[in-house]
Structure formats: structure tokens, C-alpha cells
VOBA-1610 file (N, C-alpha, C; in pm, whole numbers, padded with zeros to 5 digits, always signed):
BEGIN
Met+03988-10667+18608Met+03913-10680+18484Met+03766-10642+18504Thr+03711-10686+18614Thr+03572-10656+18647Thr+03552-10506+18663Tyr+03641-10442+18735Tyr+03630-10299+18761Tyr+03653-10219+18633Gly+03742-10267+18549Gly+03766-10202+18421Gly+03640-10199+18337Glu+03572-10313+18328Glu+03447-10319+18252Glu+03338-10233+18317Tyr+03339-10230+18449Tyr+03239-10151+18522Tyr+03256-10002+18495Met+03381-09956+18492Met+03407-09814+18478Met+03414-09767+18333Lys+03473-09848+18246Lys+03501-09801+18110Lys+03461-09900+18001Gly+03386-10003+18037Gly+03353-10106+17940Gly+03206-10109+17903Val+03149-10229+17911Val+03011-10249+17863Val+02903-10204+17961Val+02941-10181+18086Val+02842-10148+18188Val+02782-10010+18161Gln+02650-10004+18161Gln+02579-09879+18134Gln+02485-09845+18251Gly+02544-09829+18368Gly+02466-09792+18485Gly+02423-09908+18572Glu+02446-10033+18528Glu+02409-10148+18611Glu+02495-10152+18738Lys+02438-10200+18846Lys+02507-10200+18975Lys+02534-10341+19030Asn+02472-10442+18970Asn+02490-10580+19017Asn+02539-10664+18899Ile+02668-10697+18904Ile+02736-10750+18786Ile+02824-10869+18824Leu+02826-10968+18735Leu+02921-11079+18745Leu+03011-11074+18622Phe+03140-11086+18643Phe+03236-11089+18532Phe+03308-11223+18535Val+03290-11302+18431Val+03353-11433+18423Val+03480-11422+18339Asn+03592-11450+18402Asn+03722-11444+18334Asn+03759-11584+18287Met+03743-11606+18156Met+03765-11738+18097Met+03898-11737+18022Ala+04003-11775+18089Ala+04136-11779+18029Ala+04194-11919+18051Trp+04322-11929+18086Trp+04379-12061+18114Trp+04306-12126+18230Gly+04269-12043+18327Gly+04185-12086+18438Gly+04047-12022+18425Leu+03974-12019+18536Leu+03837-11967+18535Leu+03813-11890+18665Gly+03783-11762+18651Gly+03761-11679+18769Gly+03634-11597+18759Leu+03597-11535+18869Leu+03475-11456+18874Leu+03497-11328+18952Gly+03455-11216+18893Gly+03454-11088+18963Gly+03310-11054+18996Ile+03287-10997+19114Ile+03151-10970+19163Ile+03139-10823+19202Ile+03036-10757+19150Ile+03002-10621+19194Ile+02860-10624+19245Ile+02843-10581+19371Ile+02712-10578+19435Ile+02681-10435+19476Asp+02569-10383+19431Asp+02530-10244+19459Asp+02640-10145+19424Gly+02711-10172+19315Gly+02814-10080+19268Gly+02949-10094+19335Asn+02964-10193+19424Asn+03091-10211+19496Asn+03149-10349+19468Leu+03280-10353+19449Leu+03348-10481+19432Leu+03333-10563+19559Tyr+03300-10691+19541Tyr+03288-10781+19655Tyr+03413-10868+19660Tyr+03487-10861+19771Tyr+03612-10934+19784Tyr+03600-11060+19869Gly+03503-11064+19961Gly+03498-11171+20058Gly+03585-11139+20177Lys+03577-11219+20281Lys+03649-11191+20405Lys+03799-11179+20384Ser+03856-11271+20306Ser+04003-11274+20289Ser+04048-11232+20150Gly+03956-11183+20069Gly+03993-11139+19936Gly+03993-11249+19831Phe+03936-11364+19864Phe+03940-11478+19773Phe+03804-11512+19712Ser+03711-11417+19712Ser+03581-11446+19651Ser+03598-11468+19501Gly+03501-11535+19442Gly+03502-11550+19297Gly+03574-11672+19243Glu+03598-11772+19326Glu+03667-11892+19277Glu+03569-11985+19205Leu+03510-11932+19100Leu+03413-12007+19021Leu+03471-12137+18965Gly+03597-12133+18925Gly+03659-12249+18864Gly+03666-12370+18954His+03648-12349+19085His+03663-12459+19180His+03531-12503+19240Phe+03419-12468+19172Phe+03292-12535+19200Phe+03311-12682+19165Cys+03275-12771+19254Cys+03284-12914+19224Cys+03157-12955+19151Met+03169-12979+19021Met+03051-13004+18938Met+03056-13136+18861Phe+03169-13203+18859Phe+03183-13319+18772Phe+03236-13440+18847Glu+03190-13556+18805Glu+03242-13682+18859Glu+03351-13731+18763Asn+03455-13653+18749Asn+03564-13695+18662Asn+03690-13723+18745Glu+03790-13776+18680Glu+03915-13809+18748Glu+04026-13711+18711Val+03984-13593+18660Val+04082-13492+18619Val+04126-13414+18742Leu+04255-13413+18766Leu+04310-13342+18882Leu+04326-13194+18847Cys+04255-13111+18920Cys+04266-12966+18901Cys+04397-12918+18964His+04444-12800+18922His+04569-12752+18980His+04554-12717+19128Cys+04428-12707+19176Cys+04405-12682+19319Cys+04427-12809+19401Gly+04438-12923+19332Gly+04461-13050+19402Gly+04337-13135+19417Lys+04221-13081+19379Lys+04097-13155+19391Lys+04050-13203+19253Lys+03947-13287+19254Lys+03891-13339+19130Lys+03748-13287+19111Gly+03705-13283+18985Gly+03567-13246+18956Gly+03539-13098+18946Cys+03642-13014+18952Cys+03622-12869+18945Cys+03569-12827+18808Leu+03488-12723+18806Leu+03437-12668+18681Leu+03551-12634+18585Glu+03660-12587+18640Glu+03777-12548+18559Glu+03832-12665+18478Thr+03810-12787+18525Thr+03863-12904+18452Thr+03783-12934+18327Glu+03667-12869+18309Glu+03584-12892+18191Glu+03545-12763+18118Ala+03588-12648+18170Ala+03549-12521+18107Ala+03655-12414+18132Ser+03767-12425+18064Ser+03876-12328+18077Ser+03977-12352+17966Gly+04075-12265+17956Gly+04179-12285+17856Gly+04258-12413+17879Ser+04285-12443+18005Ser+04359-12566+18035Ser+04276-12689+17998Ala+04144-12680+18021Ala+04054-12790+17981Ala+04051-12805+17830Phe+04045-12694+17759Phe+04045-12692+17613Phe+04168-12766+17561His+04283-12733+17615His+04409-12795+17573His+04407-12944+17600Arg+04365-12983+17722Arg+04365-13126+17759Arg+04268-13205+17673Ile+04148-13153+17653Ile+04047-13226+17576Ile+04090-13239+17430Leu+04151-13133+17375Leu+04202-13140+17238Leu+04303-13254+17225Met+04396-13264+17318Met+04496-13370+17315Met+04430-13507+17324Glu+04332-13521+17413Glu+04262-13648+17429Glu+04188-13688+17302Arg+04114-13593+17246Arg+04035-13621+17126Arg+04125-13655+17007Tyr+04239-13588+16997Tyr+04331-13615+16886Tyr+04391-13755+16899Arg+04426-13793+17022Arg+04479-13928+17044Arg+04374-14034+17013Glu+04247-13998+17029Glu+04138-14094+17001Glu+04105-14101+16852Gly+04166-14014+16770Gly+04146-14021+16626Gly+04080-13903+16560Ser+04036-13803+16638Ser+03976-13683+16578Ser+04083-13603+16506Asn+04043-13533+16401Asn+04138-13455+16323Asn+04126-13307+16356Thr+04233-13234+16332Thr+04238-13091+16360Thr+04347-13027+16276Ile+04333-12898+16249Ile+04437-12828+16174Ile+04564-12809+16259Leu+04554-12840+16388Leu+04672-12833+16475Leu+04749-12964+16477Ala+04710-13058+16392Ala+04773-13191+16391Ala+04925-13183+16373Gly+04971-13096+16284Gly+05115-13084+16260Gly+05191-13048+16386Lys+05140-12951+16460Lys+05205-12911+16585Lys+05198-13022+16688Leu+05083-13088+16695Leu+05068-13196+16792Leu+05164-13311+16761Asp+05176-13345+16634Asp+05264-13456+16595Asp+05411-13424+16620Ser+05447-13296+16604Ser+05587-13258+16622Ser+05623-13234+16768Gly+05522-13237+16855Gly+05547-13215+16997Gly+05558-13070+17037Glu+05522-12979+16944Glu+05526-12837+16977Glu+05422-12804+17083Glu+05453-12703+17164Glu+05359-12658+17266Glu+05241-12589+17200Ile+05121-12624+17242Ile+05000-12561+17190Ile+04958-12453+17289Ser+04953-12330+17242Ser+04917-12217+17328Ser+04768-12183+17315Leu+04720-12096+17403Leu+04583-12049+17390Leu+04564-11974+17259Gly+04670-11904+17217Gly+04665-11834+17090Gly+04645-11929+16974Asp+04710-12045+16980Asp+04692-12147+16876Asp+04548-12198+16872Leu+04490-12218+16989Leu+04352-12267+16998Leu+04255-12163+16942Leu+04279-12037+16976Leu+04193-11930+16924Leu+04203-11919+16773Glu+04325-11931+16722Glu+04345-11923+16577Glu+04276-12039+16507Ala+04281-12157+16567Ala+04212-12273+16509Ala+04062-12251+16503Val+04006-12191+16608Val+03863-12160+16608Val+03831-12058+16499Arg+03916-11955+16487Arg+03894-11854+16383Arg+03897-11914+16244Lys+03978-12019+16228Lys+03988-12088+16098Lys+03882-12198+16084Glu+03788-12199+16177Glu+03674-12291+16175Glu+03715-12438+16184Asp+03812-12465+16271Asp+03850-12603+16298Asp+03735-12671+16372Val+03680-12774+16312Val+03558-12838+16364Val+03580-12896+16504Leu+03694-12960+16525Leu+03721-13020+16655Leu+03727-12914+16764Cys+03800-12807+16740Cys+03813-12701+16840Cys+03680-12633+16868Ile+03600-12611+16764Ile+03469-12550+16783Ile+03379-12642+16865Asp+03385-12771+16838Asp+03304-12868+16912Asp+03341-12869+17060Ile+03471-12867+17088Ile+03518-12865+17227Ile+03471-12737+17296Leu+03486-12625+17225Leu+03450-12495+17281Leu+03301-12489+17313Glu+03218-12543+17225Glu+03073-12542+17248Glu+03037-12624+17372Lys+03100-12739+17388Lys+03073-12823+17506Lys+03118-12752+17634Met+03232-12681+17626Met+03278-12605+17742Met+03180-12493+17774Gly+03122-12431+17671Gly+03024-12326+17693Gly+02901-12377+17767Val+02857-12496+17732Val+02743-12557+17803Val+02779-12582+17949Asn+02897-12636+17973Asn+02939-12662+18111Asn+02949-12533+18192Leu+03008-12430+18130Leu+03019-12302+18200Leu+02882-12241+18221Gly+02795-12255+18123Gly+02659-12202+18134Gly+02584-12260+18253Lys+02606-12388+18281Lys+02542-12450+18398Lys+02590-12382+18527Gly+02721-12356+18533Gly+02775-12287+18651Gly+02722-12146+18663Ile+02715-12074+18551Ile+02664-11937+18553Ile+02516-11935+18590Ala+02441-12036+18544Ala+02300-12045+18580Ala+02283-12051+18731Gly+02369-12130+18797Gly+02364-12138+18943Gly+02395-12004+19008Leu+02495-11934+18954Leu+02531-11802+19007Leu+02416-11704+18991Met+02350-11711+18876Met+02239-11620+18851Met+02123-11647+18946Asn+02100-11773+18979Asn+01995-11807+19075Asn+02026-11749+19214Ile+02156-11737+19244Ile+02196-11685+19375Ile+02199-11532+19375Phe+02265-11472+19275Phe+02290-11327+19276Phe+02183-11244+19205Asn+02107-11305+19112Asn+02010-11230+19034Asn+02072-11102+18977Pro+02182-11115+18900Pro+02253-10996+18852Pro+02179-10928+18737Glu+02212-10803+18715Glu+02160-10732+18597Glu+02239-10772+18472Leu+02366-10802+18494Leu+02457-10823+18382Leu+02559-10931+18415Val+02580-11021+18320Val+02690-11118+18328Val+02781-11091+18208Ile+02907-11061+18237Ile+03004-11029+18132Ile+03099-11147+18115Ile+03113-11194+17993Ile+03208-11301+17963Ile+03335-11235+17910Gly+03444-11250+17984Gly+03570-11189+17946Gly+03684-11288+17949Gly+03805-11239+17936Gly+03922-11327+17932Gly+03952-11372+17790Thr+04062-11442+17775Thr+04112-11480+17643Thr+04011-11557+17560Leu+03942-11653+17621Leu+03849-11736+17544Leu+03723-11662+17501Ser+03696-11547+17561Ser+03581-11467+17517Ser+03603-11411+17377Leu+03729-11410+17332Leu+03761-11359+17199Leu+03706-11450+17089Thr+03657-11568+17126Thr+03595-11658+17027Thr+03451-11617+16997Gly+03400-11517+17068Gly+03269-11460+17037Gly+03153-11557+17054Asp+03070-11564+16950Asp+02948-11645+16957Asp+02976-11793+16980Tyr+03093-11840+16941Tyr+03123-11982+16960Tyr+03117-12021+17108Ile+03150-11927+17196Ile+03143-11958+17339Ile+03017-11899+17403Thr+02973-11780+17358Thr+02861-11716+17426Thr+02726-11782+17395Gln+02707-11832+17273Gln+02578-11893+17240Gln+02549-12018+17323Pro+02645-12113+17335Pro+02616-12229+17421Pro+02600-12192+17568Ile+02671-12086+17612Ile+02652-12039+17750Ile+02509-11991+17769Lys+02462-11908+17677Lys+02326-11853+17688Lys+02220-11963+17683Thr+02242-12061+17595Thr+02147-12172+17586Thr+02139-12250+17717Ala+02255-12278+17775Ala+02259-12353+17902Ala+02198-12271+18015Val+02224-12141+18016Val+02168-12056+18121Val+02015-12057+18114Arg+01960-12046+17992Arg+01814-12051+17978Arg+01758-12185+18024Lys+01835-12290+18002Lys+01789-12424+18037Lys+01797-12451+18186Tyr+01903-12402+18252Tyr+01929-12443+18390Tyr+01903-12337+18497Ser+01872-12213+18458Ser+01842-12113+18559Ser+01692-12087+18565Leu+01647-12027+18673Leu+01506-11994+18688Leu+01467-11886+18587Asn+01353-11902+18526Asn+01308-11803+18428Asn+01291-11666+18492Leu+01247-11662+18617Leu+01230-11535+18688Leu+01362-11460+18698Val+01472-11535+18702Val+01604-11474+18716Val+01662-11438+18580Asn+01665-11535+18487Asn+01738-11510+18362Asn+01671-11406+18272Lys+01539-11384+18288Lys+01474-11284+18203Lys+01516-11142+18240Asp+01571-11124+18361Asp+01616-10993+18407Asp+01766-10971+18390Ser+01835-11071+18337Ser+01981-11064+18327Ser+02027-11072+18181Ala+02121-10987+18146Ala+02180-10991+18012Ala+02317-11057+18020Ile+02352-11134+17918Ile+02484-11196+17909Ile+02553-11139+17785Ile+02666-11072+17807Ile+02737-11008+17696Ile+02886-11031+17710Thr+02959-11008+17603Thr+03104-11024+17607Thr+03172-10893+17644Ser+03294-10906+17692Ser+03373-10792+17733Ser+03396-10694+17618Lys+03386-10566+17647Lys+03415-10462+17549Lys+03564-10431+17546Leu+03627-10432+17663Leu+03769-10395+17672Leu+03862-10509+17632Lys+03810-10631+17628Lys+03886-10748+17587Lys+04015-10760+17669Asp+04133-10769+17600Asp+04257-10793+17674Asp+04309-10669+17747Lys+04239-10555+17734Lys+04280-10434+17806Lys+04206-10418+17938Ala+04110-10506+17964Ala+04024-10490+18082Ala+04104-10485+18212Gly+04202-10573+18227Gly+04280-10578+18350Gly+04362-10452+18372Ile+04424-10403+18266Ile+04507-10282+18276Ile+04420-10161+18309Val+04308-10147+18238Val+04217-10035+18263Val+04165-10042+18406Gly+04124-10160+18449Gly+04071-10176+18584Gly+04174-10145+18692Ala+04297-10188+18671Ala+04403-10161+18769Ala+04427-10011+18782Cys+04428-09942+18670Cys+04448-09796+18671Cys+04333-09726+18742Met+04210-09769+18713Met+04093-09707+18774Met+04087-09734+18925Leu+04126-09855+18965Leu+04130-09887+19108Leu+04235-09804+19181Ala+04352-09791+19118Ala+04459-09712+19178Ala+04414-09567+19196Arg+04346-09515+19095Arg+04298-09377+19101Arg+04195-09360+19212Ser+04100-09455+19221Ser+03996-09442+19322Ser+04053-09450+19464Arg+04154-09536+19482Arg+04213-09550+19617Arg+04299-09430+19652Met+04360-09369+19551Met+04442-09251+19576Met+04353-09136+19627Phe+04235-09122+19566Phe+04145-09013+19606Phe+04073-09043+19738Glu+04068-09174+19773Glu+04005-09209+19900Glu+04096-09175+20019Ser+04228-09180+19996Ser+04323-09160+20107Ser+04338-09012+20144
//
């Protein structure tokens, strides 16, 4: 997804880029000086497993307090269920009461229909993610941070709280040089990137 955006998406000549994949989980793609950064074993970018919270939510990695437990599609689903059980209302109440599975698509549709509960949850997740991105920006000083993945389709509902948190928690010297934008390729980013990577490796051999 990162390479897709770099080659055919929003990137306009920038060489130092962070791509945040906000879907059911939370991941990070890194480009430094125009090259994908993989790390020693290929596992770089595990943004979702920054330990940032003193909560008792068990992440799928087996640890507690991960950023992913408060800023991801799985977090969105869990918090919605918790808030509904506590008495908050939502247009998804019918599905919740009937025991139907709530998908990411359902959550996105609720946001599009201006469901107040879902928007509130999404905004809080944006603040949490923004804190994590602020830390990354302090380290990498990127030219561009791209918000991608399924939850990026909510547009300003997620990007505005991210930007606000970044301005609040990152160094001014860093954030004034970095732009935060949403993915241009959206759900095609992964496919485009895979094709472009395959092409580049074919010509390298």
C-alpha cells in the first residue's frame, strides 16, 4: 500500500514518507530517501503494538496497552459494543440486538449516515492515533504522512482529530514541515503497490 501511494498515489516527489494503514488492525509503511524500509527481518512498521495505554484490553499480539486496542477497526467494534451496553444509542442498534455480526463496512456506513456514537468513537480514536503519529514524526521528520486503509474512507472524521493531536503532541519544528493527507488510491493501494513492486523486482533481476 505504501509503495502504491509512492508510485501512483498522492506522493509528488517526496522521498521520506510514512503510510498509516488503519483497517481492522494498525500498520505502518516507511519510505526513507525513496526506499522502502523493511527492518532486519522484514517486520518494521508495527505501529499498532506501541504500548501506549494502561488498559486491560488484550491485543491479538497477546500483550496489553497496544495502540491498536484504542485506534483501529477492532477497537472501533469493541468500543461500540461497550458503549451500547452502557446505554448509548446508535443506528446499528437493530443489528446489535439481533446478534448480527457488525463489519467494518457497517461502521463506515453508520459514520456516513452521521451516527453520533460512531463519529464520537472515531474522533477519540483519531486523537489516540494522532499521539502515536506525533511520536513517529518526532523520530522520522517525514515530508508526508499518508492515512490509508479502510478507516481512512471516513475522511475528515478521522483526519481532523489526527491533525489536531499531531499539532498538540509533536514538536513544532517537525510538524510544520510535514503534511498529513489521506490515501488517493484508497482500497486499490495494495493491489497497485504489489504490481509496482513486482515490476521493479523483475527489472532488477
